[in-house]
C-alpha positions in Angstrom: -61.5 -128.5 91.9 -58.8 -131.0 92.7 -55.2 -130.1 91.9 -53.4 -132.0 89.3 -52.1 -135.3 90.6 -49.4 -137.7 89.4 -50.6 -140.7 87.4 -48.9 -143.1 85.0 -49.8 -141.1 81.9 -48.4 -137.9 83.4 -45.2 -139.7 84.4 -44.6 -140.8 80.9 -45.2 -137.3 79.5 -42.8 -135.9 82.1 -40.1 -138.5 81.3 -40.2 -137.6 77.6 -40.4 -133.9 78.2 -37.5 -133.8 80.6 -35.3 -136.0 78.4 -35.9 -133.7 75.5 -35.4 -130.4 77.4 -32.4 -131.3 79.6 -29.3 -132.9 78.1 -27.7 -133.3 81.6 -30.7 -135.1 83.0 -31.2 -137.3 79.9 -28.6 -140.1 80.8 -30.1 -140.3 84.3 -33.6 -140.8 82.9 -32.3 -143.4 80.5 -30.4 -145.3 83.2 -33.1 -145.0 85.9 -36.1 -146.0 83.7 -39.7 -145.1 84.5 -40.3 -142.8 87.4 -41.5 -144.5 90.6 -43.1 -141.4 92.1 -46.8 -141.8 92.7 -48.0 -140.2 96.0 -50.6 -142.5 97.5 -50.2 -142.2 101.3 -52.6 -140.3 103.5 -51.4 -136.8 104.6 -51.8 -137.5 108.3 -50.0 -140.9 108.2 -47.3 -139.4 106.1 -46.6 -136.5 108.4 -46.5 -138.7 111.5 -44.2 -141.1 109.8 -41.9 -138.4 108.5 -41.4 -137.1 112.0 -40.6 -140.5 113.3 -37.9 -140.9 110.6 -36.3 -137.4 110.9 -32.6 -137.5 111.5 -32.4 -141.3 111.9 -31.0 -144.0 109.7 -33.8 -146.1 108.0 -33.3 -149.2 110.1 -33.4 -147.4 113.4 -36.4 -145.3 112.4 -38.2 -148.4 111.2 -37.7 -150.1 114.5 -39.2 -147.1 116.4 -42.1 -147.0 113.9 -42.9 -150.7 114.5 -42.8 -150.2 118.3 -44.9 -147.1 118.0 -47.5 -148.9 115.9 -47.5 -152.0 118.1 -48.3 -150.0 121.2 -51.4 -148.6 119.4 -52.8 -151.9 118.2 -50.6 -152.5 115.2 -51.3 -149.3 113.4 -50.6 -145.6 113.3 -53.0 -144.1 115.9 -55.8 -141.9 114.7 -55.5 -138.2 115.4 -57.8 -138.0 118.4 -56.0 -140.9 120.1 -52.5 -139.6 119.4 -53.3 -136.0 120.3 -53.9 -137.1 124.0 -51.2 -139.7 124.3 -48.9 -139.1 127.2 -45.5 -137.8 126.4 -43.8 -140.4 128.7 -45.6 -143.2 126.8 -44.1 -142.0 123.5 -40.7 -141.5 125.0 -40.7 -145.1 126.2 -41.3 -146.2 122.6 -38.1 -144.5 121.5 -39.3 -141.1 120.4 -37.2 -138.1 121.6 -39.1 -135.5 123.6 -39.0 -133.2 120.6 -40.5 -135.9 118.3 -43.2 -136.9 120.9 -44.3 -133.2 121.0 -44.2 -133.0 117.2 -46.3 -136.1 116.5 -48.9 -134.9 119.0 -48.9 -131.5 117.4 -49.6 -133.1 114.0 -52.5 -135.1 115.6 -54.0 -132.0 117.2 -53.9 -130.1 113.9 -55.8 -132.9 112.2 -58.2 -133.5 115.2 -59.0 -129.8 115.6 -59.4 -129.0 111.9 -56.4 -126.8 111.4 -55.5 -129.2 108.7 -58.5 -130.9 106.9 -57.3 -133.9 104.9 -60.3 -133.8 102.6 -59.5 -130.2 101.6 -55.9 -130.8 100.9 -56.4 -132.3 97.4 -58.3 -129.1 96.4 -55.6 -126.7 97.7 -52.8 -125.2 95.8 -49.2 -126.3 96.7 -48.7 -122.9 98.3 -51.9 -123.3 100.4 -50.8 -126.8 101.5 -47.4 -125.5 102.6 -49.1 -122.6 104.5 -51.5 -125.1 106.2 -48.9 -127.5 107.5 -45.8 -125.6 108.3 -47.2 -123.9 111.4 -47.3 -127.4 113.0 -44.4 -128.1 115.3 -41.8 -130.3 113.6 -43.1 -129.6 110.0 -40.8 -127.3 108.0 -40.7 -126.5 104.3 -38.8 -129.6 103.4 -41.4 -131.9 105.1 -44.2 -129.9 103.4 -42.5 -130.4 100.0 -42.1 -134.2 100.7 -45.8 -134.3 101.7 -46.8 -132.7 98.4 -44.7 -135.1 96.4 -45.1 -138.4 98.2 -48.6 -138.1 99.8 -50.5 -135.7 97.6 -48.8 -136.7 94.3 -48.2 -133.1 93.1 -46.1 -133.1 89.9 -44.4 -129.7 90.0 -42.7 -129.4 93.4 -39.0 -128.4 93.7 -37.6 -129.3 97.1 -35.1 -126.5 97.2 -33.7 -127.5 100.7 -33.1 -131.2 99.9 -29.5 -132.1 100.1 -29.7 -135.0 97.7 -31.3 -132.9 95.0 -28.8 -130.1 95.5 -25.8 -132.5 95.5 -27.0 -134.2 92.3 -27.5 -130.8 90.6 -24.0 -129.7 91.6 -22.5 -132.8 89.9 -24.8 -132.9 86.9 -24.4 -129.2 86.0 -20.7 -128.8 86.9 -21.2 -126.3 89.8 -18.3 -125.4 92.1 -20.6 -125.5 95.2 -24.0 -126.7 96.2 -26.7 -124.6 94.6 -28.7 -122.4 96.9 -32.5 -121.8 96.5 -32.2 -119.3 93.7 -29.6 -121.3 91.7 -31.6 -124.5 92.0 -34.8 -122.7 91.0 -33.0 -121.3 87.9 -31.7 -124.8 87.0 -35.2 -126.3 87.5 -37.1 -123.7 85.5 -37.0 -125.7 82.3 -38.5 -128.7 84.2 -41.9 -127.1 84.7 -44.5 -128.4 85.1 -42.7 -131.6 86.1 -40.2 -130.5 88.8 -41.3 -133.3 91.2 -40.4 -135.9 88.5 -37.1 -134.2 87.8 -36.3 -134.2 91.5 -37.0 -137.9 91.7 -34.4 -138.5 88.9 -31.9 -136.3 90.7 -32.3 -138.5 93.7 -31.6 -141.5 91.5 -28.6 -139.8 90.1 -27.0 -139.8 93.5 -27.0 -143.6 93.3 -25.3 -143.6 89.8 -21.8 -142.3 90.1 -20.8 -143.4 86.7 -23.7 -141.6 85.1 -23.0 -138.5 87.1 -19.4 -138.5 86.0 -20.2 -138.9 82.3 -20.7 -135.9 80.0 -24.3 -135.5 78.7 
C-alpha cells in the first residue's frame, strides 16, 4: 500500500489545520498563501541533483548541473551509465572529488537494487531514511528533503535544517536555535502536516516583518 502523498486537497486541509492550531504560524500562512510543496521529482534524479547542489550557491550549482547534463547528452545520466563514469571525467565538469564519488555511489545503489525506486512509495518514512542514508553523501537532512520534495510525504520534520530552526527561533521567541528535541516539541501540534509547516517556516525566513510581529 502506498504511503500518503501530498496533493492539493491535503495542502488545503493542512493550511486550515495549521492556522487553527498554531497562532505563531498563522500570520506566516496568511502572508505566504497556498503551500507550494508537491513532491513530483524522481528519487534518483533528486538525490543526484541534491549532491550537485550541496554547499554551493544556486547559480554556481546550476552551472555545474548544466555542464554535467550536457556531457551526458543533455540529461541526468541513468544509474548504470553514471555508476561507471570515470572520476576524472566528473571532476572536469566541476564536481569535487567527494561529489564525484557520492553521485556514483547513488547511481550504484539504484543500479544494484540497494534502493528500488518503485518500492519507495510503499515504504514508511523511516524505511526510506534507512534505505538511502547508507549511501555516501546522503545524510539525514538529504533523506528528509527526498521525502518532502521527491516523494511528497506530508509529515516530515527536517530537524537539522538551519532555515526551519532559525524561523522557529524567531517565531517562538527562543533564546537560541532549537535542537532536535526542542524542534520536535514545537512541531508536535503540526502532525500530520509537519512537511507543510516546515515549508511555511522556510517562507517565514523571507518575511522579516511577519517574523517580527506578535501572533
